[in-house]
N, C-alpha and C positions, 0 to 999 in steps of 0.2 A: 761714282756713275746714276746714282738715283737720287740726285738733290733736289728736283724737283718733287720729290715724292714727300721731302719736309715740309715744301709750303704746301702741297696737297693736303697734309694731317693736319696741319695748323688750320686751314680751311674748314676742314671735317669737323674737327674737335668743337667749333663753335654750334655745329649742327644738334649735337644731343644736349643743348640746353634747353631746360625747362622755358625760362625766363631770361629773356636779353640782358647780358653784362651792361653796365654802365661805361661810358666810355671815358669815366675817371679811370678805370683798370688799366689803359695805354700806360698812363704814366707809371705804374706798379714795373713796367717792363725797363723802364728809363736807366734806375741805377744798376739792374742785372746788365745790360748793353754796355754800361760805363766798366763794370768789374770786369766783361769777358772780354771787350775792347781791350783794354791793358794787360791781359794776358793772352793774348791774341796768336802772338806768335808762336808761343808754345804748343798751345791747342787752338790752333788755326782751325782745322778741320771742324772742330767741336764749336767753333764759333761761327761759321760757316752754316753749319745745320740748324741751330740754336736761331740765328739770324732769321734764316727760311721760313722756321717751323712759327716764329713769334709775327714774322711779317704775313702769312699767310693767316695767323689768327685776328689781327691786329685790321688786315683789310676786309676779311670777309665781315669781322663786327662795324668797321664804319658804315661797308656797303649796306650793312642789314638795318643800321638807325638810320641810313639816307632814304630807305623806304618806307621804314614803320614811322616816321617821323609825323607822318598827317594819317588819320584814321576817322571816318564817318562818324561824326557825334550822334550817338543815340537816340537824341530829341529828332534827328532828321531821317533815322529810317522809317520806310514805310510811309512815307508822307511826300506829296508832291513837292518838287525841288528843280528849281530854273538853274541852268548850266549853259556855259558855252565853251565852245574848243572846236577842235579838229578832229575829223575821222583818222584815226592811226592804225589802220589795218584794212586787210582785203575785205570787205562784207563778205560773209559767209549766208549763201542763201539757200533755203527750201520751202515748201508748200506753207510752212507755218511762218515764216516774215524772214526779217537777217539778223545775224548778229555780227557785232563788230567793237573792236575798241575806239574808246575815245578819250582823246588827251584835251585836258579840260584847262583851261585860262580863268574861268569864274566858275566857283558853288555858291551857290544862295547870295549872291552879291557880292562875296569875297574872293580874291585872288587866290589862287590856290591851281598848281601845275601838279595834276596827277593823271594815274591813267584808270578808266573805268573800262568795266564788260558790258554791254549795252543790247539789250533785243528790242526791234521794233516788230511787232507783229501786226500783221492785217494792214493794207492802205497806208503801207509805207510809200515815201517817194523812193527815185533814184537815189541811191547813196554812192558816192565817188570818194576816193581817198584823198584826204589832203583837202576836203571842203570843211568851210568853217559854219558849224549851225548855233543856233541856241534851242535848247531843247527843254521842254518839261519831263523829268524824269520821277521814278520811284527807285529808292536804292535801298541796299541793305549792305550790312558789313560783309567781309569776305565768308564765308558761312559753307559747309560741305558735311556729307554726312559721314560718321566714324564707325568703321565697321573693319573686325579682323578680315584681313585679305583684301579689303574697299581699296577703291581710289582715293587719295588725299588729294582733295579739289582743294583744300586753301593752301597746302603747301604749292601746287600747282599755279594758283594765283599770287604767290608770296614770289615764286619765281621769275615771275614773267610781269612782275611789278605793278598788279592790278590790287588797287585799293579799295574798291567798292564794285557790286555787280547789280544789276538792275534793269529796266524797261521802259520806251519811252511811250508816255501816255497821251495819247491824240488829241492835239489841242492846237487852237491857231498859233499859240506862240512857238511852236515848232517852225523855223523859217530858218531858210541858208543867209549867213551873214557876208561869207567871202567865197570867192573861187580863183584860188591860182596854184597853178602848177608849182611852184617852188615851196609851197610847204612839204611836200612829202612826194619830190619827184620820183625817186624810184620806185613808191608805191603804186603812182599814176602807171608806171611805164608796165609794171607786173600786170596791174588792170589791164591793160591795155590788150597786152599779150594774151592773156587769161580768155577775154572776150575774143580775140581772133582765134584763139586755138578752139575752142568751144563753136563759134560760128563754122569752121573750115570742117571740123571732125562731123558736125549736125548731130550734137548729142551722142555719140557712139559712146558704148557702154565703159569702154576703158579710158575716155576724155579725163576721166579724174585722173589716172595713173600718169598719163601723159604730161598734164599739169605739174606733176608731182616732179616728173623727172625734170622740166624744162623750168619750174620757177620755185621749186620745193614748197607750194600748195598741196598740203596734203586732205585738203577738208570736204572735196568732193570725189574721193575714195569711196566707193560703196563697201558696206559692210560686210557683204559676201566676196569681194576682190579681198578686203583688207584680212580676211580667215585665209583665203589662198596664201595671201603673202605669209602669214604668220605661220601657217602649218607644214608650209614648205621649207620655212627657216630664210626666207629671200626679202625680206620687210627691209633691211639696209640698199636693197635695190632703187626704193624710193627716196632713200634717205639722202640728199647731196652731201656728199664726203669726198675720201680721196680719189675713189675711180672716177668720180665725174668732174672732178677739179683738174686731176692729173690728164684726164682725157682732153677736155678744153685748152689747158695751154700745151700738152704736146701735139695737139692739131694744128692751133696758131702758130706754134713756133717752127714747128714744119713748114707750113706754107710760106712765113714770113723769111726762114731761111733757103728756102729754095727760090722765091724771087728777090731777096736781097744778094744773093750770089751772082746773078746775071744782069745787076746794076755793075757798071765802070767806076759811078764816084762813092756808092755808098760802100762798100766794104774798105774804102781809104778812109774813110770818118769812123765809121763805128764797125769793129770786125763782126761778119753776121751771125757768128755765134751768140754774142752778147745781143744784139737786135732780135735776136729769135726769142730768148730767153726774155727780156725784157717787157716783149710784145706779149710772149705765152702769159706771163707773170700778170701782165696788165689787164688779158681777157679773164684770166681765173678771178680776180678780184671782181672786175665788174658783173660776172657770173656768179659771185657768192654774194654780191651785195642784192642782186634781182633775185636769186633766189631764198633770200630772206634771213640770209645768216645765221644758221642754225649751230648748235655746238659740235658736230662732226663739219660742218663747214669752216669755222673759225681753225678748229685743231688743222684740217687738212690744208687752208691756206696758210698758216704758219710755218707749217713745215714747208711746203712750198716755197715760200719765202724764203727761208733758213738756205733751203738748198741752192735755188737759184743766186744768191748772195754768194754763196761758197763757189759757186760754181765761176762768177763774174770775177770776185777774188781771187779764186784758184786756190782756195785754202782745203783743209781735209776737212769730208763732210762727215764727221763721227756720228751714225746712226743714234747712239743713245744721246748725245750731246744735245743733238734737233729734237728728240724727243722731250728732255727734260724743258728745253726751252721753250716749247709749244705747250709743253703742261701748264709753264708757269704763264705764259703769255693769256690760254684761254680762262683760266684762272683770276687773271688782274682783269679782263674784259669783264668777267662776271664772276664772280665766287662761288655764289649759290650754284652753280652749274655741277657743282658735288650731287645735288639734289634732285639731278634728271637723270634717265636710264640711258638715254642716248650718251651723255659722257661720259661711262663706264664701259659701256658696248664699244663704244670709240677709240678708245685710249687701250684698252685690253685685247682690241683686235691688234692695234700698229703692236704693243707691246709681244704680241705672241710671233708673229712677223718676224721683228728685228730678234727677239730670244731665239727664233730657230734658225735662221740666216744669216748675223753677224757672226762674224769671227770663226766660222766653221773650215779651220785649217784644211787643204788638201781635198774637202767635197766639191765634187763636179756632178751636177747631176743635167738631162736633159729638160726644157722646158716643159713637156708635159710632167715630168716626174717634180719638178720645183712647183706647180701649180697645183698638182693634189698634195704636195707637201704642206702647202701653205693652206690650203683648205682644209688639211687635217687640223693644223694646230688653231686655227682660229677657231673651228668646229669643238677643239677639246676646251681650248681656253675660255670660251663663251659659256660653255654649258653648265657649271656652277652658276653664273651670274645672271643668265638666262631664267634658271628657276628660283634665284633668289627673288630675282625681279618681277618675273610674271608668273612663276610655279606651274610652268611647263615650257617644254623644248620642245623642238622636232630632231627625229632623229635619219630624217632622209634630207638633211641639207645638203652633204655633199653631192648626193647623187643630182637632186634638182639642180645644182649649180652647175652641173658638166654642160646644159645648156643655156641655162639661163644667165649665168653670171656674162659671158661671152657676148652670148645673144644681145643683152641689154645696154653693155655699155661699149660695145666695140660696132654696134649694130643700128641698135634702135636709138639710144640718146643721140648721137651724132645726126642723124636724119632728123631728129624731133629738134634739136638744137638749130640744126641750120633751115629747118622749116617755120620754125618760130622768128629767125631773122630773117627771113626772105619774105615771111608773109606782112612784114613793115611796110616792106620796098616793093616786092612784087607778089601780091597776094596769091595769083593764081600758081605761081611754081611752088611759094612757100605752102599752100595747100595741098599740092601733088606730095611734098614731101612729107609732111606732117601724115598724110592717109596712106602713105605707105609705110611709115612709121609705125602705125598702129596697126595695120594690117600684120605685119610681121610680127609685133607684139601678141597679137592674136595668137598667133603658133606658138610662142613661148608660154603664154596664157595655158593653153592645152594641156603643155606640159607640168605647168606647177599644178592645176587642177587635177590631173591626173594622180600626182603624188598625194596632193593635199586629202583627196578623199579616202585614203588610208589611213585612217583613225587610230589604227594599232600603233601607226609610228608616231603620234604625237602625246610624250611623254607627261603626265601629269603629275609632279613630285612637288609639293613646296618643301622649302627648307626651314624646319621648325627652330633649328636653333643658331645663333652667330657660330658656336664652335662647328657645328658639321659644315657652313660655308667656307671656314677658314681650312678645315681638314681637307676640304676636297679642292682649295686653290693650291695647297700645298702639293696634293697628288698630282694636280695638273703641271705644275711648275716642274716637278720630279721627271715625268712622262714626258716633257718636249725638250729632257736633258739632252744632249749629244749621244750618237750611239756609242756603245762602248763603256759607257756611265757605270760604274760598280752597283749592281742590285737595282737598276735605274725602272723596271716595271713593278718594283716593290710601291711604284708610286701606286698601284691599283690600290695598295690595302687602305688608303689616306681615301679613298672615295667609297670606301663600305659602308660609312654611316650615313652616305647621301644615297644610296639605295635600300637599304636594307633597315634603317632607324624608322621605327611607329611610334609617334605619340601616344603619351597616354591616354587611356579609355574610361569609361564612367565604371566603377565598380557596379556587382551584383546589387540591386536595389536602390543605386543611386542616379538621381537625373541632373543633367547638366542643360539648364534652361537657358535661351539668349534672346533678349526682343531686341531684334535689329533696328537699326535706325535708315528709315527707309523715307525721311520726311514726313509730309502728313499722308500716315497709311498705316499699315500693321503688317509685320513678318515677324514670324517667333520659328525658331529651332529648338526641339528638344531631345537629347540623347539619351538612350541607354546603354547599357553594356554592348548589346547587338543590334541594336534597332534607332532608328532615326526617325522623327513626324515633323514635318511644317506644317504650322497651322498660319494661313493667311502668308500672300505673295508679295503684297506690297503693290504701289501705283505703278500705272504706265503714263507717260510724259511726252509728248510728240513721240520720236524719234526711237526713245530709250524706256526702257523700264527697270524698275528694283528687281526682278527677277535675274536679268543680266547684270546690272551693276553692284547688286549688294548680296542676293541670296546668293547666288551660285559661286561667286567668289568666297562668299562665305564658309559655302561646302567642301571646297578645293582645300581651303586652308585648312580646315578641320579633317581634311582625308576621310571625308564621308564622300562614299562613292556610289551609294543606292539608298533612295529613300522609301521606306517600308509604307507610310503613308501620309499624302497631302491630303491637309484638311483645308477645304476655303469656308470661311464660316456664311458667306452670302455674295451679291453679285456687284457690290460696288467695285467700282475701279482701283479704289485704294486698298482692296484687299485682294481682288483677285487679276490685276494687273500683270503681274508679274508669272502667273501661272503658264502660259504659253512657253517661256521661254523657259522654264524648270521642265517640262514635259519632254522639250526638245532636244536638251543637256545632258539630263541624268536620269537613270531608270526610276520610273517610280511604280510599286507594286499593288498601290491601292488609292484610288481617287474618292473622298468621303465632302460633301458640300450639301448646301439647303439648295443650289440650284446646280443638279448634275447636267441639266441639259446645256448648259455652258460650256460643256467639256466634249462633244459630241464632234468625231465620231468615237472617242475613246469613252469606254465605260467607267460611269461615275455612278458611287452610291448614296443614296440620301442620307443625312443623318439624322437621328430618330432619340428622344430620350431614351434613357437605359439602355443604350447600347454600350457594352462594355467588353474588355478585355485587357490580358496583362502581359507586359512584355518585360523579362528580365527582372521580376520582383516589383516592378513598377504598374501600376494602376491606372486606366485610363476609362472613363466614362463619360460619355454624353448626357448632359442634364437637358437639354433644350436645342431643338425644338422639339414641343409634341405633335403625335403622329395626326390628331385632328385638328388642330390648331388654325384659325383662320389667317394666322401671323402672316405679311409679307416682308419683304425689303430687311430694314434694320431688325426689326425684332425677330424675324425669321432668322436669326444668326443661330449657328453653330455652337453650343455653348460645353467646352470641353474641360474637365477637371481630372489631372495628372498627380496622382500622389504615390507617396511610399509611407513606412512605416510613421516617419516621425513629421513631413512636411507636405504641403499641396499645393496646388497654382490652378488656379482659375481664371480660364481663357474666355472672355464675355462676348468679342466679335462688336457690333456696334447695336445691342438692345440697348433699349430704352424704357420707361417705366411700366408700361405695360409689360411688356415681358419679363421684367424683373417682378413685378406681382405675381406673375402667375409663377415663377421660380419661387418665389416665397410660399404661396399658396400649395404646392405641389412638393418640394424638394429643399425645404427650407432646413433641415437639420444636415442636409448635406453640401450646403454652398459652403459652410468654412472652409476657409485656406489661408495660409501663410503667406504666398503672395496673390496677390488681384492684379491683373492687367486692364484698365479702367475701363467699363462699360463706352463705346462710341467717345474716346479719345478725350474724357473728361468733360463729354457736354452737359449742359445746365438741363436737357432732357434726360439725365439720365441720374445712375450713382446717389438715390434714395437714402435716407439717413436708416430707414429700417433693414434696407436690404445691404448697406456698410455692415451694420450692427449683426446680421446673421452671418456674414462671412468672417468679419473680426482679422482682418487681415493685416500682416507685421509691415508688410512692403506694397505700396501701390506704385504701378508703372504706368506714366502715359505717353503713349506712342504718336507724336506730334510732331511737326514740319515746325522750323524755325520762323517766327512770325508768321505764323498761320493766318487765313484772312479768317477763319472762325473764333479765334482769340481763344483756344483751347490750350489748356485746360481753363473751365469757367471759374471765376473768382469763387461763387457760391460752392461751387464742388471741392475745391480747396481747402475752403473752410470747414464742410464736414469731415473729410478727412482727417484734417487737424483735431478737431474735435475727439475723434477715435484714437489719436495716439498713433496714425500710421505714418511710417515714413514714407516721404514721395519722391521719386525719380522720373526725369524727362527725356525722352532722348534727343529733344531737340539741344539741351544742355548736356547730358553726358554722352551721347552716344550710343552704341549699342552698349546692352544692359545685360550681363551674366550672373547666375546664381548657380553653385554646385550643392546640390541638396543631396547631403547624406543621409543614412539611415538612423543618424542620431539627430536629437533635439538641441537648440541652441540659438545664440544670435546670426542672425542671416547677417552677411556680410555681401552685400554686390560688387562686382569688378566692372567699375566704368571705364567705359574703354577710351574716350576720349580725355580723362584722368592718366589714364597707364600710360598712352604714347603722346602726351602733351609736348609740346615742342613752343618754342618764343615767338613764332609767327600763328599759333592759334589763337583765335577771340577767347 
């Protein structure tokens, strides 16, 4: 019944490898195949399962090798490179510029067909999908921040076959070489429809949602709207999947069937039923292509094709067989789908529906009861998966969907699709249809926003271990068993760890210290037994900031619900950029900074030397700035020392030589620390030899960005720390760096997050 699962397991197995196995390993399976083939009659079912498992692993291995066959030479990183090729995606526009995927045919004069992700800031020309360009760009290999609970950007790039990222350098070299519609015809159609929808709706606030419903393009959905969808549990409404595909096929099939039957000749050549099925299927295929062919779309279309063929051929359409075939087809199209959330959510939802409604003999329910049963089954099944993937789930999804599901799928989507089709031929009527659709969507949006406003129903609960997730899924399957199954509700016991398990916390006197990987910036989290402190919050770039993308996910992943103190060393963007998001998201009891005026109207205290306190046997004390100093900017940074009986951590912000000299003059004996976060990211204007000698650190940490433009840490600084025998680590190559400091002295062993979670696609 679940043969497709063996193919899935083979594909999944590869994704746990830290290094990609050689293709020569495929030859190892050959004698195993021969042996099992010889004895297949006696052990046929085992032969089939083993074959599917090995086939899944082998195809995923080949697919991964094809993607990783080319990588950007390190000698070309951060240098001007001439490339040529085609714009291979819908450009995403904001007030900073445009971003797009670029399919190359040449890189630095050599023929090379790979996919790049580029940005073009300011003064960019009109970019159209399919246009061939020659560009002067600066590229870097796939690289993202690595933090517990954070987004794996390198995995995202790998799944989407993107082999380098970068930006276009403004130059006379940048020119269009060719414009032909046949390079990416469907992208051009998508671009045309998107432009006409935007023009027809006059930049209505929900235009991005309409574009997602019609084109599968979610890039223009505003962050507040995403928040409403996420908290209300209705994000699936804008993901083109079974509901949308089935609606298009059914609507077209109904119209064709109605018209076909009224013809005198057509039913004699092809039965109306068959014609309706074929036309509905064709419309669904076109819609799937226009909507970008996401993984849920692939799954829905595959199942629709199987179902349609079964109807035409008059074969029994067994749901589990369809499920297995769709699973295998999606994995053949892209075995890396298993690395995406959409794959698991999509197939889990279908699994729940089939499991609940298939083969329930003698059970007859009204449509309303079936609808709520389906909603209940899908919600329960997806709950552990959603918590595992996103560390949060909504408890109001069923209620919110009472109006949202039928309203969007049966009214808004048909109006928007019909309007998008008409707008290509009869713009006035098409515009009216779209406007009516968006007005009805407004009413539904008010309904969703109402439920999203109740934050109490947004369940924040990370799943800390695999065994908790597996136990929860076993409990879900038991709960979904038919009524009358013995001890069915004992499935609730399997959910107990999910609800009540609490992760380990520091013991009295211990310090858990994490230097987060925020690129070129600084953010640290310090935990004691009952308290948490954040020192700096990372940078803010464009529409994103480290508070939202790094710090808050880390706090949620660590089960930290309250911040006892937020310390911002000074006012530079790379240290204060994420503070606003943190203050909006998590309760903060105290704010301490050298720039308290930057937090108005919230009350913040100044940091001054000799301020001190103790939490859970751990001492905290500021060593700088002095009350009467004239230092500003970098040298005014809050310098914080955290210590227990055996170890100490010194956080220095961006201080430079003048501030270092003052610290040596006033607090030289207090500087000794086992761990030092290097002043000013390792700038040559800091870390004097006498300052290093006073601290005598065993470990020095550099919070830096990958290939940062400042070239931190400076070689001279690195050399000085080497002379003093300090171990050095940097966030660009190690990701987040953690130390668990006990009350006993000994060798300090850092936990380097990049090494801990490394997979074969990581650089």
